[in-house]
C-alpha positions in Angstrom: -9.5 -14.4 -8.6 -12.8 -12.7 -10.2 -14.0 -9.2 -9.8 -17.0 -8.4 -7.7 -19.8 -6.9 -9.7 -19.9 -3.0 -8.7 -22.7 -1.0 -9.9 -23.9 2.5 -8.5 -26.2 1.6 -5.8 -23.3 0.3 -3.9 -22.3 3.9 -3.4 -23.4 6.5 -1.5 -22.1 10.2 -2.2 -20.7 11.5 1.0 -22.4 15.3 2.0 -20.1 18.5 1.4 -21.0 21.8 2.8 -18.7 24.4 1.5 -18.8 26.6 4.7 -17.9 23.8 6.8 -15.0 23.1 4.7 -13.4 26.4 5.0 -14.1 26.7 8.6 -11.0 27.3 10.6 -10.6 24.2 13.0 -8.5 26.3 15.6 -7.1 29.9 15.6 -3.6 29.9 14.3 -1.2 31.6 16.9 2.4 33.2 16.3 5.5 31.8 17.9 5.2 34.8 20.4 1.9 34.2 21.2 2.4 30.8 21.6 5.3 31.3 24.1 3.3 34.1 25.7 0.1 31.2 26.4 2.8 28.7 27.8 4.3 31.5 29.8 1.2 32.1 31.6 0.9 28.3 32.3 3.5 28.9 34.7 2.2 29.9 38.0 5.5 30.3 39.5 6.8 32.4 36.7 3.8 34.3 36.8 4.0 34.9 40.8 7.8 35.9 40.1 6.3 38.9 37.5 3.5 39.9 40.4 6.7 40.3 42.7 9.3 42.4 40.4 6.1 44.4 39.6 5.2 45.3 43.4 8.6 45.7 44.1 8.7 48.4 41.4 6.0 50.3 43.0 6.6 50.2 46.2 10.5 51.5 45.1 8.6 54.5 43.5 5.9 55.2 46.5 7.0 52.9 49.6 8.7 55.9 51.2 6.1 58.7 50.6 3.6 56.4 52.3 5.9 55.6 55.8 5.7 59.9 56.2 9.7 59.5 56.5 12.5 60.0 54.2 15.3 58.1 54.0 18.0 60.1 54.9 17.2 62.5 57.9 18.8 61.7 61.4 16.9 61.2 64.7 19.9 60.0 67.4 16.6 59.9 70.0 14.5 57.3 68.4 17.5 54.9 67.5 17.5 51.2 67.2 13.7 51.4 67.8 12.0 48.0 66.9 9.2 47.8 64.3 6.3 49.2 65.4 3.0 51.4 63.9 5.3 54.2 63.7 8.1 52.9 62.4 6.9 49.8 60.5 10.2 48.0 59.7 11.9 49.7 62.9 14.8 52.3 62.6 18.4 51.9 62.4 21.7 53.2 64.5 21.1 56.5 63.3 17.3 56.6 64.1 16.5 56.7 60.6 13.5 55.0 59.3 14.4 51.5 57.7 11.2 51.3 55.8 11.7 54.5 54.1 15.3 53.6 53.2 14.3 50.3 52.3 12.5 50.7 49.3 14.8 53.8 48.4 17.5 51.0 48.4 15.1 49.0 46.3 15.0 51.8 43.8 18.9 52.0 43.9 19.6 48.2 43.2 16.9 47.7 41.1 18.2 50.6 39.1 21.7 49.3 38.8 20.7 46.1 38.0 18.5 47.1 35.0 21.2 49.6 34.0 23.8 47.1 34.0 21.7 44.3 32.4 20.9 46.5 29.5 24.4 47.6 28.6 25.3 44.3 28.4 22.5 43.6 26.5 23.6 46.3 24.2 27.4 45.4 23.9 26.5 41.5 24.2 24.4 41.5 21.5 26.2 43.7 18.9 29.9 41.9 19.9 28.3 38.0 19.6 25.9 39.2 16.4 29.1 40.4 14.9 31.6 37.8 15.8 29.3 34.8 14.8 28.3 36.1 11.2 31.5 37.3 9.9 33.7 34.6 11.6 37.2 33.8 10.2 39.9 36.0 11.7 37.4 38.8 13.1 35.5 36.2 15.2 39.0 34.9 16.3 40.0 38.2 17.6 36.8 39.5 19.0 36.6 36.4 21.2 40.1 36.4 22.2 39.6 40.0 23.1 36.0 38.9 25.3 38.5 36.0 26.8 41.1 38.3 28.2 38.6 40.6 29.4 36.7 37.3 31.1 40.0 36.4 32.8 40.4 39.5 34.2 39.3 39.4 38.1 36.3 41.1 38.4 36.9 43.0 42.0 40.0 44.1 40.8 38.2 45.9 38.2 35.7 47.4 40.4 38.7 48.4 43.3 40.8 49.9 40.3 38.1 52.1 38.7 37.0 53.1 42.2 40.7 54.6 42.6 40.4 56.5 39.3 36.6 57.4 39.2 34.8 58.8 41.9 32.6 56.6 44.0 28.9 56.5 42.8 26.0 54.5 41.1 27.4 55.3 37.0 30.9 53.8 38.9 29.6 50.7 39.8 27.6 50.3 36.6 30.6 51.0 34.5 32.5 48.1 36.6 29.7 45.5 36.2 29.7 46.1 32.2 33.3 45.8 31.6 33.1 42.2 32.2 29.2 41.6 32.4 28.4 41.2 28.8 30.8 38.4 27.8 28.3 35.6 28.6 25.5 37.9 26.8 28.2 37.9 23.7 29.1 33.9 23.6 25.0 33.1 23.7 24.6 35.4 20.8 27.3 34.2 18.9 26.7 30.8 18.8 23.0 31.4 18.1 24.1 33.4 15.1 26.4 30.6 13.8 24.0 28.4 14.0 21.1 30.0 12.3 23.7 31.6 9.0 23.1 28.4 7.4 19.2 28.5 7.1 17.2 28.7 4.5 15.7 32.2 5.3 19.3 33.7 5.5 20.4 32.5 1.9 16.8 33.6 0.7 17.7 37.0 1.9 21.0 37.1 0.4 20.2 35.9 -2.6 17.7 38.8 -3.3 20.3 41.3 -2.8 20.1 41.9 1.4 23.6 43.2 3.0 25.3 41.7 5.7 24.3 44.3 8.2 20.8 44.0 7.3 20.5 40.3 7.0 22.6 40.4 10.7 20.0 42.9 12.7 17.0 42.4 10.5 17.0 38.5 10.3 19.2 36.6 12.6 18.9 38.9 15.8 15.5 39.0 16.0 15.6 35.0 15.7 17.8 35.0 18.6 15.5 36.8 21.0 14.4 34.2 23.0 18.0 33.2 24.4 18.4 36.6 24.9 15.7 37.5 26.5 16.3 34.3 29.0 19.7 35.6 29.3 19.1 39.1 30.1 16.5 37.7 33.3 19.1 36.3 34.7 21.5 39.0 34.5 19.8 41.1 36.3 19.7 39.5 39.8 23.3 38.3 39.3 23.7 42.8 39.0 21.6 43.4 41.8 23.9 40.4 43.8 26.8 42.2 42.7 25.7 45.9 43.4 25.1 44.4 47.1 28.2 42.3 47.4 30.2 45.2 46.5 28.0 47.8 49.1 28.7 45.2 51.6 32.3 45.6 51.2 32.2 49.7 51.3 33.0 49.8 47.8 29.0 50.6 46.9 27.0 53.8 46.7 28.4 56.8 48.8 26.4 57.9 52.2 23.7 59.2 52.4 22.4 57.3 49.3 21.0 54.2 50.4 20.8 50.6 48.5 20.1 47.1 50.2 23.7 46.3 50.1 24.7 49.2 52.1 21.9 49.1 54.8 23.2 45.3 55.0 26.7 46.6 55.6 25.1 48.9 58.2 23.4 46.8 59.8 26.0 44.1 60.2 27.4 45.6 63.9 24.1 45.4 65.2 23.2 41.8 64.4 22.9 40.3 67.5 20.6 42.8 69.4 18.9 44.2 66.3 18.8 41.9 64.2 15.6 43.2 62.2 17.9 45.9 60.6 19.6 43.3 58.6 16.4 41.1 58.0 14.5 43.4 56.0 17.2 44.6 53.4 18.6 40.9 53.1 15.2 39.4 52.3 14.1 41.5 49.9 17.8 41.1 48.1 16.8 37.1 48.4 13.1 37.8 46.7 14.3 39.8 44.0 16.8 37.1 42.8 14.1 34.6 43.4 11.6 36.2 41.2 14.1 37.0 38.2 15.3 33.6 38.5 11.8 31.9 37.9 10.8 34.6 35.9 14.0 33.4 33.3 13.0 29.6 34.0 9.5 30.4 33.0 10.7 32.0 30.0 13.2 29.5 28.9 10.3 26.9 29.1 8.0 29.5 27.2 10.5 30.2 24.6 11.7 26.7 23.8 10.4 25.0 20.2 10.7 21.6 21.4 8.2 22.6 24.0 5.5 24.0 21.4 2.6 22.3 20.4 
């Protein structure tokens, strides 16, 4: 087989533009920037953020807007339906439900956020230490978590209510005693999975101590599942507070929360259903908002979805 004759006229030089070669085709983005971009594309998750922001603002300024406070009794105006004077009506003691609703939002959101924050701190530390050190440490720590998880939650609350005075911090403490276990298990699994990554071995070979490797390299790389779990813990804590208040184990009078308002309105459901409608509606709305935010964050932080 003969080779074809080639000469210089058969070739044409390609134009080379050095500036064009150095041009960056697309902007480089970090993992968190890319996650934020994908989160913004989720309209339902953004709707949840808007709802939570509005609820937070109204919990701070809703009471003064109404011109009433949450605790003043006015028996002459008791059980009034919603009107221009009382936008959400009044309860059996003549208290303005609009003012009480937003004060209750402040209490419910405070309890939910505080309990979730404590679950975050305890769960991350417990799960990270157990997953990283392993062995007997992991065995003992997770068995303690399993024992606490097996204790009936309502029993813990009732015992605390007997020993401690009824109030906000008693409810938060009762939620925290067993509420951190789910977070600890998730963090433990993530840390065990990441412990064999190259960057962990590189940090250890460069002389980094175990504590530094754990909290400087491993825990920050588990922030995706941690944040998703946190957004799902908050509505669970809010619902738990409402449930306890509904059973009469919530915040003491004259404090108001959505749960105590629902409990107070139950006897008047047949003739004044609006008294139960407003607090229960905002409980549902808040839980829905946090859940769609959690779903949006889970999709945005999923590495498989990154393009």
